[in-house]
All heavy atoms as TSV, in Angstrom:
chain	resi	resn	atom	element	x	y	z
A	1	MET	N	N	-206.578	-61.942	37.769
A	1	MET	CA	C	-207.914	-62.449	37.477
A	1	MET	C	C	-208.141	-62.324	35.994
A	1	MET	O	O	-207.925	-61.281	35.404
A	1	MET	CB	C	-208.946	-61.632	38.259
A	1	MET	CG	C	-210.366	-61.940	37.890
A	1	MET	SD	S	-211.543	-60.750	38.518
A	1	MET	CE	C	-211.943	-61.488	40.062
A	2	GLY	N	N	-208.574	-63.403	35.384
A	2	GLY	CA	C	-208.851	-63.376	33.972
A	2	GLY	C	C	-210.168	-62.686	33.676
A	2	GLY	O	O	-211.055	-62.596	34.525
A	3	LEU	N	N	-210.274	-62.197	32.475
A	3	LEU	CA	C	-211.497	-61.506	32.065
A	3	LEU	C	C	-212.700	-62.437	32.156
A	3	LEU	O	O	-213.779	-62.010	32.598
A	3	LEU	CB	C	-211.350	-60.977	30.643
A	3	LEU	CG	C	-212.540	-60.212	30.079
A	3	LEU	CD1	C	-212.858	-58.994	30.944
A	3	LEU	CD2	C	-212.270	-59.794	28.656
A	4	GLY	N	N	-212.518	-63.689	31.813
A	4	GLY	CA	C	-213.611	-64.651	31.901
A	4	GLY	C	C	-214.118	-64.814	33.325
A	4	GLY	O	O	-215.320	-64.911	33.561
A	5	ASP	N	N	-213.185	-64.835	34.289
A	5	ASP	CA	C	-213.566	-64.931	35.706
A	5	ASP	C	C	-214.345	-63.710	36.147
A	5	ASP	O	O	-215.327	-63.808	36.872
A	5	ASP	CB	C	-212.341	-65.102	36.598
A	5	ASP	CG	C	-211.653	-66.443	36.435
A	5	ASP	OD1	O	-212.346	-67.419	36.060
A	5	ASP	OD2	O	-210.444	-66.526	36.676
A	6	LYS	N	N	-213.879	-62.538	35.728
A	6	LYS	CA	C	-214.565	-61.290	36.096
A	6	LYS	C	C	-215.994	-61.287	35.555
A	6	LYS	O	O	-216.926	-60.923	36.267
A	6	LYS	CB	C	-213.817	-60.075	35.543
A	6	LYS	CG	C	-212.530	-59.786	36.260
A	6	LYS	CD	C	-211.842	-58.569	35.674
A	6	LYS	CE	C	-210.534	-58.305	36.378
A	6	LYS	NZ	N	-209.841	-57.139	35.824
A	7	ILE	N	N	-216.153	-61.694	34.319
A	7	ILE	CA	C	-217.474	-61.722	33.688
A	7	ILE	C	C	-218.366	-62.752	34.385
A	7	ILE	O	O	-219.529	-62.467	34.686
A	7	ILE	CB	C	-217.351	-62.023	32.179
A	7	ILE	CG1	C	-216.684	-60.846	31.465
A	7	ILE	CG2	C	-218.718	-62.320	31.559
A	7	ILE	CD1	C	-216.283	-61.118	30.036
A	8	SER	N	N	-217.813	-63.915	34.664
A	8	SER	CA	C	-218.589	-64.967	35.322
A	8	SER	C	C	-219.048	-64.534	36.715
A	8	SER	O	O	-220.208	-64.747	37.092
A	8	SER	CB	C	-217.738	-66.235	35.422
A	8	SER	OG	O	-218.407	-67.234	36.130
A	9	ASN	N	N	-218.157	-63.923	37.489
A	9	ASN	CA	C	-218.511	-63.480	38.827
A	9	ASN	C	C	-219.542	-62.365	38.792
A	9	ASN	O	O	-220.487	-62.356	39.583
A	9	ASN	CB	C	-217.256	-63.029	39.581
A	9	ASN	CG	C	-216.280	-64.152	39.832
A	9	ASN	OD1	O	-216.647	-65.322	39.803
A	9	ASN	ND2	N	-215.031	-63.816	40.064
A	10	ALA	N	N	-219.385	-61.432	37.860
A	10	ALA	CA	C	-220.349	-60.341	37.726
A	10	ALA	C	C	-221.711	-60.882	37.297
A	10	ALA	O	O	-222.753	-60.431	37.792
A	10	ALA	CB	C	-219.848	-59.307	36.723
A	11	ALA	N	N	-221.708	-61.877	36.404
A	11	ALA	CA	C	-222.961	-62.472	35.954
A	11	ALA	C	C	-223.660	-63.199	37.099
A	11	ALA	O	O	-224.887	-63.112	37.240
A	11	ALA	CB	C	-222.699	-63.430	34.797
A	12	GLU	N	N	-222.886	-63.880	37.935
A	12	GLU	CA	C	-223.474	-64.592	39.069
A	12	GLU	C	C	-224.102	-63.592	40.054
A	12	GLU	O	O	-225.201	-63.817	40.559
A	12	GLU	CB	C	-222.413	-65.426	39.785
A	12	GLU	CG	C	-222.981	-66.302	40.880
A	12	GLU	CD	C	-221.972	-67.284	41.458
A	12	GLU	OE1	O	-220.800	-67.300	41.018
A	12	GLU	OE2	O	-222.362	-68.030	42.353
A	13	LYS	N	N	-223.406	-62.481	40.295
A	13	LYS	CA	C	-223.954	-61.467	41.194
A	13	LYS	C	C	-225.222	-60.848	40.601
A	13	LYS	O	O	-226.214	-60.640	41.302
A	13	LYS	CB	C	-222.917	-60.367	41.447
A	13	LYS	CG	C	-221.812	-60.785	42.397
A	13	LYS	CD	C	-220.722	-59.752	42.533
A	13	LYS	CE	C	-221.209	-58.483	43.160
A	13	LYS	NZ	N	-220.139	-57.499	43.391
A	14	ALA	N	N	-225.201	-60.557	39.298
A	14	ALA	CA	C	-226.368	-59.952	38.644
A	14	ALA	C	C	-227.551	-60.911	38.627
A	14	ALA	O	O	-228.695	-60.491	38.872
A	14	ALA	CB	C	-226.011	-59.531	37.220
A	15	THR	N	N	-227.305	-62.165	38.351
A	15	THR	CA	C	-228.365	-63.179	38.368
A	15	THR	C	C	-228.960	-63.294	39.767
A	15	THR	O	O	-230.182	-63.366	39.921
A	15	THR	CB	C	-227.832	-64.543	37.910
A	15	THR	OG1	O	-227.311	-64.420	36.585
A	15	THR	CG2	C	-228.907	-65.601	37.928
A	16	GLY	N	N	-228.098	-63.273	40.768
A	16	GLY	CA	C	-228.567	-63.338	42.139
A	16	GLY	C	C	-229.439	-62.152	42.496
A	16	GLY	O	O	-230.486	-62.296	43.137
A	17	ALA	N	N	-229.018	-60.971	42.054
A	17	ALA	CA	C	-229.803	-59.767	42.336
A	17	ALA	C	C	-231.171	-59.841	41.662
A	17	ALA	O	O	-232.188	-59.460	42.262
A	17	ALA	CB	C	-229.044	-58.526	41.868
A	18	ALA	N	N	-231.187	-60.344	40.445
A	18	ALA	CA	C	-232.459	-60.472	39.725
A	18	ALA	C	C	-233.383	-61.473	40.416
A	18	ALA	O	O	-234.577	-61.205	40.586
A	18	ALA	CB	C	-232.209	-60.894	38.277
A	19	LYS	N	N	-232.838	-62.608	40.814
A	19	LYS	CA	C	-233.648	-63.610	41.521
A	19	LYS	C	C	-234.214	-63.034	42.809
A	19	LYS	O	O	-235.370	-63.268	43.153
A	19	LYS	CB	C	-232.811	-64.845	41.854
A	19	LYS	CG	C	-232.511	-65.756	40.701
A	19	LYS	CD	C	-231.668	-66.940	41.198
A	19	LYS	CE	C	-231.255	-67.855	40.092
A	19	LYS	NZ	N	-230.432	-68.975	40.605
A	20	GLU	N	N	-233.365	-62.290	43.509
A	20	GLU	CA	C	-233.793	-61.721	44.778
A	20	GLU	C	C	-234.938	-60.718	44.568
A	20	GLU	O	O	-235.920	-60.719	45.316
A	20	GLU	CB	C	-232.607	-61.034	45.458
A	20	GLU	CG	C	-232.820	-60.719	46.900
A	20	GLU	CD	C	-231.556	-60.247	47.593
A	20	GLU	OE1	O	-230.606	-59.769	46.916
A	20	GLU	OE2	O	-231.514	-60.356	48.816
A	21	LYS	N	N	-234.841	-59.908	43.522
A	21	LYS	CA	C	-235.901	-58.925	43.245
A	21	LYS	C	C	-237.193	-59.611	42.831
A	21	LYS	O	O	-238.273	-59.196	43.250
A	21	LYS	CB	C	-235.439	-57.940	42.172
A	21	LYS	CG	C	-234.438	-56.954	42.673
A	21	LYS	CD	C	-234.048	-55.942	41.623
A	21	LYS	CE	C	-232.886	-55.139	42.108
A	21	LYS	NZ	N	-233.147	-53.762	42.317
A	22	VAL	N	N	-237.090	-60.653	42.022
A	22	VAL	CA	C	-238.299	-61.394	41.627
A	22	VAL	C	C	-238.904	-62.060	42.850
A	22	VAL	O	O	-240.128	-62.050	43.039
A	22	VAL	CB	C	-237.987	-62.428	40.523
A	22	VAL	CG1	C	-239.166	-63.352	40.281
A	22	VAL	CG2	C	-237.590	-61.732	39.229
A	23	GLY	N	N	-238.061	-62.603	43.715
A	23	GLY	CA	C	-238.545	-63.206	44.951
A	23	GLY	C	C	-239.244	-62.189	45.832
A	23	GLY	O	O	-240.284	-62.477	46.438
A	24	ASP	N	N	-238.691	-60.971	45.903
A	24	ASP	CA	C	-239.325	-59.895	46.666
A	24	ASP	C	C	-240.694	-59.551	46.079
A	24	ASP	O	O	-241.666	-59.402	46.813
A	24	ASP	CB	C	-238.460	-58.635	46.672
A	24	ASP	CG	C	-237.210	-58.767	47.534
A	24	ASP	OD1	O	-237.160	-59.660	48.391
A	24	ASP	OD2	O	-236.277	-57.951	47.339
A	25	ALA	N	N	-240.732	-59.429	44.763
A	25	ALA	CA	C	-241.972	-59.019	44.091
A	25	ALA	C	C	-243.071	-60.060	44.210
A	25	ALA	O	O	-244.252	-59.730	44.275
A	25	ALA	CB	C	-241.692	-58.726	42.620
A	26	THR	N	N	-242.680	-61.335	44.236
A	26	THR	CA	C	-243.664	-62.412	44.282
A	26	THR	C	C	-243.827	-63.000	45.677
A	26	THR	O	O	-244.567	-63.964	45.860
A	26	THR	CB	C	-243.260	-63.540	43.313
A	26	THR	OG1	O	-241.982	-64.058	43.704
A	26	THR	CG2	C	-243.225	-63.045	41.874
A	27	ASP	N	N	-243.114	-62.422	46.636
A	27	ASP	CA	C	-243.127	-62.901	48.023
A	27	ASP	C	C	-242.709	-64.374	48.101
A	27	ASP	O	O	-243.259	-65.148	48.865
A	27	ASP	CB	C	-244.493	-62.679	48.675
A	27	ASP	CG	C	-244.412	-62.721	50.195
A	27	ASP	OD1	O	-243.362	-62.318	50.752
A	27	ASP	OD2	O	-245.384	-63.164	50.826
A	28	ASN	N	N	-241.716	-64.731	47.291
A	28	ASN	CA	C	-241.188	-66.086	47.241
A	28	ASN	C	C	-239.902	-66.123	48.063
A	28	ASN	O	O	-238.836	-65.707	47.603
A	28	ASN	CB	C	-240.929	-66.497	45.782
A	28	ASN	CG	C	-240.447	-67.910	45.643
A	28	ASN	OD1	O	-239.807	-68.464	46.529
A	28	ASN	ND2	N	-240.753	-68.505	44.501
A	29	LYS	N	N	-239.990	-66.600	49.287
A	29	LYS	CA	C	-238.851	-66.602	50.201
A	29	LYS	C	C	-237.708	-67.484	49.707
A	29	LYS	O	O	-236.535	-67.153	49.905
A	29	LYS	CB	C	-239.289	-67.048	51.603
A	29	LYS	CG	C	-240.356	-66.193	52.224
A	29	LYS	CD	C	-239.864	-64.795	52.515
A	29	LYS	CE	C	-240.970	-63.987	53.203
A	29	LYS	NZ	N	-240.693	-62.568	53.229
A	30	ASP	N	N	-238.036	-68.603	49.058
A	30	ASP	CA	C	-236.985	-69.494	48.544
A	30	ASP	C	C	-236.177	-68.796	47.460
A	30	ASP	O	O	-234.948	-68.908	47.426
A	30	ASP	CB	C	-237.589	-70.785	47.994
A	30	ASP	CG	C	-238.154	-71.686	49.080
A	30	ASP	OD1	O	-237.722	-71.563	50.240
A	30	ASP	OD2	O	-239.036	-72.510	48.769
A	31	LEU	N	N	-236.857	-68.096	46.553
A	31	LEU	CA	C	-236.173	-67.401	45.475
A	31	LEU	C	C	-235.355	-66.230	46.021
A	31	LEU	O	O	-234.245	-65.971	45.551
A	31	LEU	CB	C	-237.174	-66.916	44.423
A	31	LEU	CG	C	-236.599	-66.453	43.089
A	31	LEU	CD1	C	-235.734	-67.533	42.452
A	31	LEU	CD2	C	-237.728	-66.071	42.131
A	32	GLN	N	N	-235.889	-65.545	47.028
A	32	GLN	CA	C	-235.132	-64.468	47.672
A	32	GLN	C	C	-233.835	-65.013	48.258
A	32	GLN	O	O	-232.768	-64.438	48.072
A	32	GLN	CB	C	-235.952	-63.831	48.790
A	32	GLN	CG	C	-237.102	-62.975	48.337
A	32	GLN	CD	C	-237.975	-62.541	49.508
A	32	GLN	OE1	O	-238.067	-63.238	50.524
A	32	GLN	NE2	N	-238.636	-61.408	49.356
A	33	ALA	N	N	-233.921	-66.122	48.965
A	33	ALA	CA	C	-232.747	-66.718	49.596
A	33	ALA	C	C	-231.751	-67.216	48.551
A	33	ALA	O	O	-230.535	-67.032	48.710
A	33	ALA	CB	C	-233.177	-67.868	50.499
A	34	GLU	N	N	-232.249	-67.829	47.496
A	34	GLU	CA	C	-231.362	-68.311	46.436
A	34	GLU	C	C	-230.639	-67.145	45.779
A	34	GLU	O	O	-229.437	-67.218	45.498
A	34	GLU	CB	C	-232.189	-69.081	45.386
A	34	GLU	CG	C	-231.355	-69.714	44.305
A	34	GLU	CD	C	-232.199	-70.500	43.307
A	34	GLU	OE1	O	-233.300	-70.966	43.666
A	34	GLU	OE2	O	-231.732	-70.652	42.168
A	35	GLY	N	N	-231.359	-66.059	45.534
A	35	GLY	CA	C	-230.744	-64.876	44.938
A	35	GLY	C	C	-229.685	-64.274	45.835
A	35	GLY	O	O	-228.597	-63.905	45.377
A	36	ALA	N	N	-229.982	-64.175	47.122
A	36	ALA	CA	C	-229.015	-63.631	48.061
A	36	ALA	C	C	-227.762	-64.501	48.110
A	36	ALA	O	O	-226.636	-63.991	48.152
A	36	ALA	CB	C	-229.639	-63.507	49.444
A	37	ALA	N	N	-227.957	-65.812	48.091
A	37	ALA	CA	C	-226.814	-66.739	48.110
A	37	ALA	C	C	-225.970	-66.597	46.848
A	37	ALA	O	O	-224.732	-66.601	46.923
A	37	ALA	CB	C	-227.308	-68.181	48.251
A	38	ASP	N	N	-226.613	-66.454	45.689
A	38	ASP	CA	C	-225.879	-66.273	44.445
A	38	ASP	C	C	-225.070	-64.978	44.458
A	38	ASP	O	O	-223.924	-64.944	44.014
A	38	ASP	CB	C	-226.831	-66.266	43.242
A	38	ASP	CG	C	-227.391	-67.635	42.913
A	38	ASP	OD1	O	-226.923	-68.635	43.471
A	38	ASP	OD2	O	-228.325	-67.697	42.084
A	39	LYS	N	N	-225.686	-63.909	44.974
A	39	LYS	CA	C	-224.970	-62.636	45.061
A	39	LYS	C	C	-223.746	-62.750	45.958
A	39	LYS	O	O	-222.668	-62.276	45.615
A	39	LYS	CB	C	-225.885	-61.528	45.606
A	39	LYS	CG	C	-226.776	-60.905	44.587
A	39	LYS	CD	C	-227.584	-59.701	45.042
A	39	LYS	CE	C	-227.510	-59.257	46.443
A	39	LYS	NZ	N	-228.423	-58.164	46.791
A	40	MET	N	N	-223.928	-63.393	47.103
A	40	MET	CA	C	-222.805	-63.555	48.036
A	40	MET	C	C	-221.705	-64.415	47.429
A	40	MET	O	O	-220.521	-64.107	47.570
A	40	MET	CB	C	-223.295	-64.147	49.344
A	40	MET	CG	C	-224.050	-63.184	50.198
A	40	MET	SD	S	-224.665	-63.869	51.758
A	40	MET	CE	C	-223.264	-64.702	52.412
A	41	SER	N	N	-222.088	-65.477	46.751
A	41	SER	CA	C	-221.112	-66.373	46.144
A	41	SER	C	C	-220.287	-65.654	45.075
A	41	SER	O	O	-219.058	-65.753	45.048
A	41	SER	CB	C	-221.830	-67.579	45.538
A	41	SER	OG	O	-220.917	-68.405	44.858
A	42	GLY	N	N	-220.974	-64.913	44.213
A	42	GLY	CA	C	-220.270	-64.163	43.174
A	42	GLY	C	C	-219.345	-63.115	43.767
A	42	GLY	O	O	-218.219	-62.929	43.319
A	43	GLY	N	N	-219.809	-62.446	44.806
A	43	GLY	CA	C	-218.981	-61.451	45.467
A	43	GLY	C	C	-217.771	-62.049	46.154
A	43	GLY	O	O	-216.669	-61.497	46.106
A	44	ALA	N	N	-217.966	-63.185	46.785
A	44	ALA	CA	C	-216.856	-63.858	47.464
A	44	ALA	C	C	-215.799	-64.312	46.467
A	44	ALA	O	O	-214.599	-64.148	46.701
A	44	ALA	CB	C	-217.367	-65.049	48.275
A	45	LYS	N	N	-216.253	-64.885	45.363
A	45	LYS	CA	C	-215.295	-65.326	44.332
A	45	LYS	C	C	-214.508	-64.140	43.796
A	45	LYS	O	O	-213.298	-64.228	43.560
A	45	LYS	CB	C	-216.040	-66.023	43.193
A	45	LYS	CG	C	-216.583	-67.374	43.569
A	45	LYS	CD	C	-217.395	-67.955	42.421
A	45	LYS	CE	C	-218.103	-69.228	42.804
A	45	LYS	NZ	N	-218.970	-69.727	41.724
A	46	GLN	N	N	-215.204	-63.024	43.602
A	46	GLN	CA	C	-214.541	-61.834	43.081
A	46	GLN	C	C	-213.512	-61.317	44.097
A	46	GLN	O	O	-212.420	-60.922	43.725
A	46	GLN	CB	C	-215.583	-60.762	42.776
A	46	GLN	CG	C	-215.032	-59.591	41.992
A	46	GLN	CD	C	-216.134	-58.704	41.462
A	46	GLN	OE1	O	-217.313	-58.987	41.610
A	46	GLN	NE2	N	-215.748	-57.622	40.834
A	47	SER	N	N	-213.848	-61.357	45.369
A	47	SER	CA	C	-212.917	-60.909	46.409
A	47	SER	C	C	-211.664	-61.778	46.439
A	47	SER	O	O	-210.548	-61.257	46.574
A	47	SER	CB	C	-213.602	-60.933	47.781
A	47	SER	OG	O	-214.630	-59.990	47.830
A	48	VAL	N	N	-211.836	-63.075	46.311
A	48	VAL	CA	C	-210.680	-63.990	46.304
A	48	VAL	C	C	-209.783	-63.672	45.122
A	48	VAL	O	O	-208.548	-63.607	45.249
A	48	VAL	CB	C	-211.138	-65.465	46.274
A	48	VAL	CG1	C	-209.978	-66.395	45.964
A	48	VAL	CG2	C	-211.799	-65.839	47.582
A	49	GLU	N	N	-210.381	-63.459	43.959
A	49	GLU	CA	C	-209.590	-63.139	42.773
A	49	GLU	C	C	-208.873	-61.804	42.942
A	49	GLU	O	O	-207.729	-61.651	42.503
A	49	GLU	CB	C	-210.475	-63.134	41.521
A	49	GLU	CG	C	-210.986	-64.494	41.130
A	49	GLU	CD	C	-209.884	-65.486	40.779
A	49	GLU	OE1	O	-208.832	-65.088	40.244
A	49	GLU	OE2	O	-210.076	-66.687	41.057
A	50	ASN	N	N	-209.505	-60.835	43.597
A	50	ASN	CA	C	-208.867	-59.540	43.832
A	50	ASN	C	C	-207.647	-59.682	44.743
A	50	ASN	O	O	-206.629	-59.029	44.515
A	50	ASN	CB	C	-209.862	-58.544	44.436
A	50	ASN	CG	C	-210.903	-58.100	43.443
A	50	ASN	OD1	O	-210.737	-58.233	42.241
A	50	ASN	ND2	N	-212.007	-57.559	43.945
A	51	VAL	N	N	-207.740	-60.539	45.759
A	51	VAL	CA	C	-206.608	-60.781	46.653
A	51	VAL	C	C	-205.477	-61.451	45.872
A	51	VAL	O	O	-204.302	-61.084	46.026
A	51	VAL	CB	C	-207.032	-61.630	47.866
A	51	VAL	CG1	C	-205.819	-62.102	48.659
A	51	VAL	CG2	C	-207.976	-60.855	48.743
A	52	LYS	N	N	-205.812	-62.403	45.016
A	52	LYS	CA	C	-204.791	-63.055	44.199
A	52	LYS	C	C	-204.084	-62.032	43.305
A	52	LYS	O	O	-202.860	-62.047	43.181
A	52	LYS	CB	C	-205.417	-64.145	43.309
A	52	LYS	CG	C	-205.828	-65.374	44.034
A	52	LYS	CD	C	-206.413	-66.372	43.032
A	52	LYS	CE	C	-206.991	-67.596	43.652
A	52	LYS	NZ	N	-207.608	-68.487	42.650
A	53	ASP	N	N	-204.866	-61.143	42.685
A	53	ASP	CA	C	-204.289	-60.112	41.826
A	53	ASP	C	C	-203.371	-59.187	42.620
A	53	ASP	O	O	-202.289	-58.820	42.149
A	53	ASP	CB	C	-205.384	-59.280	41.156
A	53	ASP	CG	C	-206.089	-60.026	40.036
A	53	ASP	OD1	O	-205.590	-61.074	39.594
A	53	ASP	OD2	O	-207.150	-59.525	39.598
A	54	ALA	N	N	-203.794	-58.794	43.813
A	54	ALA	CA	C	-202.976	-57.912	44.642
A	54	ALA	C	C	-201.666	-58.594	45.016
A	54	ALA	O	O	-200.594	-57.960	44.983
A	54	ALA	CB	C	-203.745	-57.503	45.897
A	55	GLY	N	N	-201.713	-59.868	45.351
A	55	GLY	CA	C	-200.500	-60.622	45.675
A	55	GLY	C	C	-199.566	-60.714	44.492
A	55	GLY	O	O	-198.345	-60.543	44.626
A	56	LYS	N	N	-200.126	-60.971	43.312
A	56	LYS	CA	C	-199.314	-61.056	42.107
A	56	LYS	C	C	-198.676	-59.700	41.809
A	56	LYS	O	O	-197.495	-59.617	41.470
A	56	LYS	CB	C	-200.155	-61.507	40.920
A	56	LYS	CG	C	-199.364	-61.663	39.639
A	56	LYS	CD	C	-200.253	-62.053	38.472
A	56	LYS	CE	C	-199.497	-62.215	37.181
A	56	LYS	NZ	N	-198.710	-61.077	36.769
A	57	ASN	N	N	-199.464	-58.629	41.944
A	57	ASN	CA	C	-198.921	-57.284	41.679
A	57	ASN	C	C	-197.811	-56.935	42.655
A	57	ASN	O	O	-196.807	-56.323	42.273
A	57	ASN	CB	C	-200.036	-56.241	41.739
A	57	ASN	CG	C	-201.012	-56.375	40.595
A	57	ASN	OD1	O	-200.718	-56.960	39.575
A	57	ASN	ND2	N	-202.217	-55.856	40.784
A	58	LEU	N	N	-197.975	-57.315	43.918
A	58	LEU	CA	C	-196.947	-57.060	44.910
A	58	LEU	C	C	-195.671	-57.842	44.564
A	58	LEU	O	O	-194.574	-57.292	44.601
A	58	LEU	CB	C	-197.447	-57.442	46.314
A	58	LEU	CG	C	-196.450	-57.262	47.450
A	58	LEU	CD1	C	-196.058	-55.801	47.590
A	58	LEU	CD2	C	-197.047	-57.775	48.741
A	59	LYS	N	N	-195.854	-59.102	44.219
A	59	LYS	CA	C	-194.698	-59.941	43.855
A	59	LYS	C	C	-193.995	-59.353	42.630
A	59	LYS	O	O	-192.765	-59.275	42.603
A	59	LYS	CB	C	-195.167	-61.368	43.567
A	59	LYS	CG	C	-194.060	-62.302	43.182
A	59	LYS	CD	C	-194.591	-63.690	42.895
A	59	LYS	CE	C	-193.500	-64.574	42.330
A	59	LYS	NZ	N	-193.996	-65.840	41.850
A	60	ASP	N	N	-194.761	-58.941	41.638
A	60	ASP	CA	C	-194.177	-58.362	40.417
A	60	ASP	C	C	-193.432	-57.062	40.742
A	60	ASP	O	O	-192.377	-56.774	40.148
A	60	ASP	CB	C	-195.239	-58.094	39.369
A	60	ASP	CG	C	-195.834	-59.372	38.776
A	60	ASP	OD1	O	-195.232	-60.457	38.951
A	60	ASP	OD2	O	-196.884	-59.283	38.119
A	61	GLY	N	N	-193.963	-56.290	41.676
A	61	GLY	CA	C	-193.327	-55.031	42.056
A	61	GLY	C	C	-192.033	-55.220	42.825
A	61	GLY	O	O	-191.125	-54.410	42.745
A	62	LEU	N	N	-191.936	-56.307	43.575
A	62	LEU	CA	C	-190.742	-56.569	44.355
A	62	LEU	C	C	-189.666	-57.307	43.566
A	62	LEU	O	O	-188.496	-57.269	43.932
A	62	LEU	CB	C	-191.095	-57.420	45.599
A	62	LEU	CG	C	-192.009	-56.749	46.628
A	62	LEU	CD1	C	-192.357	-57.737	47.729
A	62	LEU	CD2	C	-191.331	-55.530	47.216
A	63	GLY	N	N	-190.101	-57.977	42.508
A	63	GLY	CA	C	-189.173	-58.827	41.745
A	63	GLY	C	C	-188.486	-58.136	40.690
A	63	GLY	O	O	-187.693	-57.434	40.415
């Protein structure tokens, strides 16, 4: 996983968390849902990249 990907995924998760908190504070259900979706998306992307890294590390270790 490249550093840019890590930063982008972390930023997406952080933005989602912020949206969700603002939605909670203002009782805005749409903003809460959008924030939750952004957090999940960023987390999912990060998980995929972690699996790719683990596969690469395993391949490098066997080769």
